N, C-alpha and C positions, 0 to 999 in steps of 0.2 A: 275255544282256544284263542282265536284271533281277537275276540272281544276282550280278553284278559290282558292283551298286550298293547302297549302304546305304539303310536305310529313310528317313532324312532327305532323301537325295538323290532318292529316288523321289517323296516328298511334294512336294519342291521342283519337280521336273519336272512333276508334275500341276498345281501352282499356276501354273507358267509356261505350260503349254499352255492352261489355262482362262483365264488373264489375257490371253494373246494372242488366243485365239479370241473371247472376249467383247469385247475391245477392238476387234478388226477388224470384228466384226459391228456394234458400236455406231457406229463411225466410218462404215461403209458406210450404215447407217440414217440417220445425221446428214446425210450428203451427199445422200442421196436426198430427205430432207425439205427441205433447203436449196434444192435445185433447181439449175438451170443457172447456174453462176457467170458465164458470159459475159453472160447476160441481166441478171443482177443488176448486174454492172459497167456495162453499157450504161445502165441506169436510174439507178444510185446512185453510179457511179464505183468506183474501187478501194477507198476506205474503206468503202463500203456492202457490197461483197463480203466484205471482211475481217470486218466487223461481223456479217454474216449467218452466217459460219462460226464465229467464236469465241464467239458467244452461244448456240450450240446446246448444250443440256444433254447430248444424246447424244454430241457431240464431246468435251465435257469428261469425261464418264464413260468414253468409249473411251480417251482419252489416259491417264486414271488407271489403267485396267486394263492398258494397254500398259506403263506405268511399273512396275506391280507385276510384270508378266512380266519386264521387264528386270532388276529387282533380284533376282527369283527365279533368273534365269540366272546372275547374279554369285554368288549363294549356292551354286547347283548346281556351278558351276565350282570353287568352293573345296573341294568334296568329291569331285569326280570329273573324269575326263579329258574334254577337249573332244571327242575322237574318239568318246566314248560319249554325252555329253549332247546335242551338236548333232544327230546323226542321230535320236536318240530323240525329241527335242522337235519337230524339223521334221516328221517323219513323222506324229506324233500330232496336231500342229497342222494339218497338211494334211487329215487325215481329219476332225477336229473342225470345221474351218472349212467343209468341204463339207456336213457335217450341219447346222451352223448356217445356212448359206446356204439349204439346202433347206427347213428347217422354220421358221426365224424370219424370214428375209427373203423366203421364197416364191420363190426363184430356181429356174430350171430346171437341175438338176444331172443331166446325162444319164448314160447307161451308161458312156460313154467316160471321164468324170471319175471315176466310182466305180472303174472298172478301173485307172485311173492311180493312184488312192489306194492300192488294194490292192498294185499293183506297187511303188510307192515304199516302202510298209511292208515288203513282202517283201524288197526290196533292202536296206533298213536292217537288217532282221533278219539277213540273210546277212552283212552287213559286221561285225556285232557278234559273230559267232561266232568 
């Protein structure tokens, strides 16, 4: 798979994976910090719930990272086939997100999830051969 991709495409895939992983992690952290939206809506109404979400710096940062990831995807697709870019980025993002969830969000990532990440990556590797 890597041999079929140019260096700029590989760099772009890395940027895409990092952007998506950091973005998803920041958005998850933002929603954890905001709390239960049903409770906020019950106290402050829908405008209060919307304000609580959109004023979160973690949410804004997460959206920015996801935007970087999206534009990196566009750039990667201009230099490589979707059939290579999509599986590579999805499997790497799957693994990176599990690592981020474990170490940054302190989530319980059990053995079954790690095995799933390994199997998904192995499947992508086989598909790209």
